FIKOLZA-1660 file (N, C-alpha, C; in steps of 0.1 Angstrom, whole numbers, plus 5000, padded with zeros to 4 digits):
% residues 80
   i   px   py   pz ch aa at
   1 5126 5061 4983  A  X  N
   1 5124 5047 4981  A  X CA
   1 5115 5044 4991  A  X  C
   2 5108 5032 4989  A  X  N
   2 5101 5028 5000  A  X CA
   2 5101 5013 4999  A  X  C
   3 5100 5003 5011  A  X  N
   3 5101 4990 5010  A  X CA
   3 5086 4986 5012  A  X  C
   4 5084 4976 5004  A  X  N
   4 5068 4973 5010  A  X CA
   4 5070 4957 5008  A  X  C
   5 5058 4950 5016  A  X  N
   5 5056 4934 5016  A  X CA
   5 5041 4932 5014  A  X  C
   6 5035 4927 5004  A  X  N
   6 5021 4922 5005  A  X CA
   6 5017 4912 5010  A  X  C
   7 5007 4906 5018  A  X  N
   7 5006 4894 5025  A  X CA
   7 4990 4894 5020  A  X  C
   8 4989 4880 5017  A  X  N
   8 4973 4872 5013  A  X CA
   8 4966 4872 5027  A  X  C
   9 4953 4872 5026  A  X  N
   9 4944 4871 5039  A  X CA
   9 4947 4859 5048  A  X  C
  10 4954 4852 5046  A  X  N
  10 4960 4840 5054  A  X CA
  10 4973 4840 5059  A  X  C
  11 4978 4854 5059  A  X  N
  11 4991 4861 5061  A  X CA
  11 5004 4854 5052  A  X  C
  12 5002 4846 5044  A  X  N
  12 5010 4843 5032  A  X CA
  12 5018 4853 5024  A  X  C
  13 5031 4855 5026  A  X  N
  13 5037 4864 5018  A  X CA
  13 5034 4864 5004  A  X  C
  14 5030 4874 4996  A  X  N
  14 5029 4874 4985  A  X CA
  14 5039 4880 4975  A  X  C
  15 5046 4892 4982  A  X  N
  15 5059 4898 4981  A  X CA
  15 5063 4909 4986  A  X  C
  16 5078 4910 4985  A  X  N
  16 5085 4920 4991  A  X CA
  16 5094 4924 4983  A  X  C
  17 5095 4937 4981  A  X  N
  17 5105 4946 4971  A  X CA
  17 5107 4958 4975  A  X  C
  18 5116 4967 4972  A  X  N
  18 5119 4981 4971  A  X CA
  18 5112 4987 4961  A  X  C
  19 5105 4996 4960  A  X  N
  19 5103 5005 4951  A  X CA
  19 5107 5016 4950  A  X  C
  20 5111 5022 4937  A  X  N
  20 5122 5032 4939  A  X CA
  20 5117 5044 4928  A  X  C
  21 5119 5052 4930  A  X  N
  21 5110 5066 4921  A  X CA
  21 5106 5061 4906  A  X  C
  22 5095 5061 4903  A  X  N
  22 5090 5057 4891  A  X CA
  22 5086 5042 4887  A  X  C
  23 5091 5033 4898  A  X  N
  23 5086 5022 4896  A  X CA
  23 5072 5019 4902  A  X  C
  24 5066 5011 4895  A  X  N
  24 5052 5008 4897  A  X CA
  24 5050 4990 4900  A  X  C
  25 5042 4989 4908  A  X  N
  25 5037 4974 4911  A  X CA
  25 5022 4976 4912  A  X  C
  26 5017 4964 4904  A  X  N
  26 5004 4963 4903  A  X CA
  26 4999 4954 4915  A  X  C
  27 4994 4957 4920  A  X  N
  27 4983 4946 4932  A  X CA
  27 4972 4939 4923  A  X  C
  28 4977 4924 4927  A  X  N
  28 4969 4914 4920  A  X CA
  28 4953 4918 4929  A  X  C
  29 4944 4916 4919  A  X  N
  29 4930 4918 4924  A  X CA
  29 4925 4905 4933  A  X  C
  30 4926 4907 4943  A  X  N
  30 4924 4897 4953  A  X CA
  30 4919 4901 4967  A  X  C
  31 4907 4897 4973  A  X  N
  31 4902 4902 4986  A  X CA
  31 4913 4898 4998  A  X  C
  32 4914 4905 5008  A  X  N
  32 4921 4905 5019  A  X CA
  32 4934 4910 5016  A  X  C
  33 4942 4913 5008  A  X  N
  33 4954 4915 5007  A  X CA
  33 4960 4928 5018  A  X  C
  34 4969 4926 5020  A  X  N
  34 4974 4940 5031  A  X CA
  34 4987 4943 5026  A  X  C
  35 4991 4954 5029  A  X  N
  35 5006 4961 5028  A  X CA
  35 5011 4967 5041  A  X  C
  36 5021 4964 5041  A  X  N
  36 5034 4970 5051  A  X CA
  36 5045 4981 5043  A  X  C
  37 5044 4989 5044  A  X  N
  37 5051 4998 5039  A  X CA
  37 5061 5008 5049  A  X  C
  38 5077 5007 5044  A  X  N
  38 5085 5011 5051  A  X CA
  38 5089 5028 5050  A  X  C
  39 5081 5032 5038  A  X  N
  39 5082 5047 5036  A  X CA
  39 5070 5049 5030  A  X  C
  40 5056 5052 5038  A  X  N
  40 5045 5050 5033  A  X CA
  40 5043 5063 5024  A  X  C
  41 5049 5075 5031  A  X  N
  41 5049 5088 5024  A  X CA
  41 5053 5086 5006  A  X  C
  42 5063 5078 5005  A  X  N
  42 5069 5077 4991  A  X CA
  42 5061 5072 4982  A  X  C
  43 5049 5066 4988  A  X  N
  43 5040 5059 4977  A  X CA
  43 5030 5068 4973  A  X  C
  44 5032 5065 4957  A  X  N
  44 5016 5073 4948  A  X CA
  44 5007 5060 4948  A  X  C
  45 4996 5061 4954  A  X  N
  45 4986 5049 4955  A  X CA
  45 4978 5052 4944  A  X  C
  46 4972 5045 4936  A  X  N
  46 4963 5048 4927  A  X CA
  46 4952 5033 4925  A  X  C
  47 4940 5037 4923  A  X  N
  47 4930 5027 4924  A  X CA
  47 4923 5031 4909  A  X  C
  48 4922 5017 4902  A  X  N
  48 4918 5020 4887  A  X CA
  48 4919 5033 4878  A  X  C
  49 4933 5035 4881  A  X  N
  49 4939 5046 4873  A  X CA
  49 4937 5060 4879  A  X  C
  50 4929 5060 4892  A  X  N
  50 4929 5073 4897  A  X CA
  50 4933 5074 4909  A  X  C
  51 4940 5085 4913  A  X  N
  51 4948 5087 4925  A  X CA
  51 4939 5084 4937  A  X  C
  52 4947 5077 4946  A  X  N
  52 4939 5077 4960  A  X CA
  52 4949 5085 4973  A  X  C
  53 4944 5092 4982  A  X  N
  53 4951 5098 4990  A  X CA
  53 4962 5092 4996  A  X  C
  54 4971 5098 5000  A  X  N
  54 4986 5090 5007  A  X CA
  54 4979 5080 5015  A  X  C
  55 4987 5069 5018  A  X  N
  55 4986 5060 5032  A  X CA
  55 4992 5065 5044  A  X  C
  56 5001 5075 5043  A  X  N
  56 5008 5080 5053  A  X CA
  56 5021 5090 5047  A  X  C
  57 5025 5093 5060  A  X  N
  57 5039 5107 5057  A  X CA
  57 5051 5100 5053  A  X  C
  58 5058 5109 5048  A  X  N
  58 5072 5105 5044  A  X CA
  58 5080 5101 5057  A  X  C
  59 5083 5086 5057  A  X  N
  59 5094 5081 5066  A  X CA
  59 5087 5073 5074  A  X  C
  60 5070 5073 5075  A  X  N
  60 5061 5067 5084  A  X CA
  60 5061 5052 5077  A  X  C
  61 5061 5041 5088  A  X  N
  61 5060 5030 5086  A  X CA
  61 5044 5024 5090  A  X  C
  62 5040 5019 5077  A  X  N
  62 5026 5016 5082  A  X CA
  62 5023 5001 5076  A  X  C
  63 5015 4994 5088  A  X  N
  63 5010 4982 5086  A  X CA
  63 5000 4977 5084  A  X  C
  64 4994 4967 5080  A  X  N
  64 4982 4963 5078  A  X CA
  64 4971 4971 5070  A  X  C
  65 4976 4976 5063  A  X  N
  65 4968 4987 5050  A  X CA
  65 4962 4974 5042  A  X  C
  66 4946 4976 5045  A  X  N
  66 4939 4965 5033  A  X CA
  66 4937 4973 5023  A  X  C
  67 4940 4963 5012  A  X  N
  67 4944 4969 4999  A  X CA
  67 4931 4964 4991  A  X  C
  68 4923 4970 4996  A  X  N
  68 4904 4974 4992  A  X CA
  68 4901 4982 4986  A  X  C
  69 4898 4985 4972  A  X  N
  69 4899 4996 4968  A  X CA
  69 4888 5003 4972  A  X  C
  70 4876 5004 4978  A  X  N
  70 4872 5016 4985  A  X CA
  70 4880 5018 4998  A  X  C
  71 4885 5009 5006  A  X  N
  71 4893 5015 5015  A  X CA
  71 4905 5025 5013  A  X  C
  72 4910 5024 5000  A  X  N
  72 4921 5029 4995  A  X CA
  72 4917 5044 4989  A  X  C
  73 4906 5041 4983  A  X  N
  73 4898 5059 4980  A  X CA
  73 4896 5066 4992  A  X  C
  74 4892 5058 5002  A  X  N
  74 4887 5068 5016  A  X CA
  74 4897 5074 5024  A  X  C
  75 4910 5066 5020  A  X  N
  75 4919 5069 5026  A  X CA
  75 4922 5064 5044  A  X  C
  76 4935 5069 5049  A  X  N
  76 4936 5064 5059  A  X CA
  76 4930 5069 5070  A  X  C
  77 4927 5065 5083  A  X  N
  77 4918 5069 5094  A  X CA
  77 4927 5082 5101  A  X  C
  78 4921 5090 5105  A  X  N
  78 4928 5103 5113  A  X CA
  78 4942 5101 5119  A  X  C
  79 4936 5089 5125  A  X  N
  79 4949 5087 5137  A  X CA
  79 4961 5081 5130  A  X  C
  80 4960 5079 5117  A  X  N
  80 4974 5070 5109  A  X CA
  80 4980 5081 5106  A  X  C
% end
């Protein structure tokens, strides 16, 4: 399971939910969206149907993950 929160560029909350194994959440195609995930390693991220690198390890909290296709394809910085 992973708790996620999606915010718009102005900080407005767009969604907050718990994703369980097999759940899918399709992020709207809007610039500036960010993700906070309570268990980053539990998420399988894809961009336009293609798998993207993991955004973090199991149990790791990630904040301010930019939901930009190019950034997601590149994966998180090494320090994350």
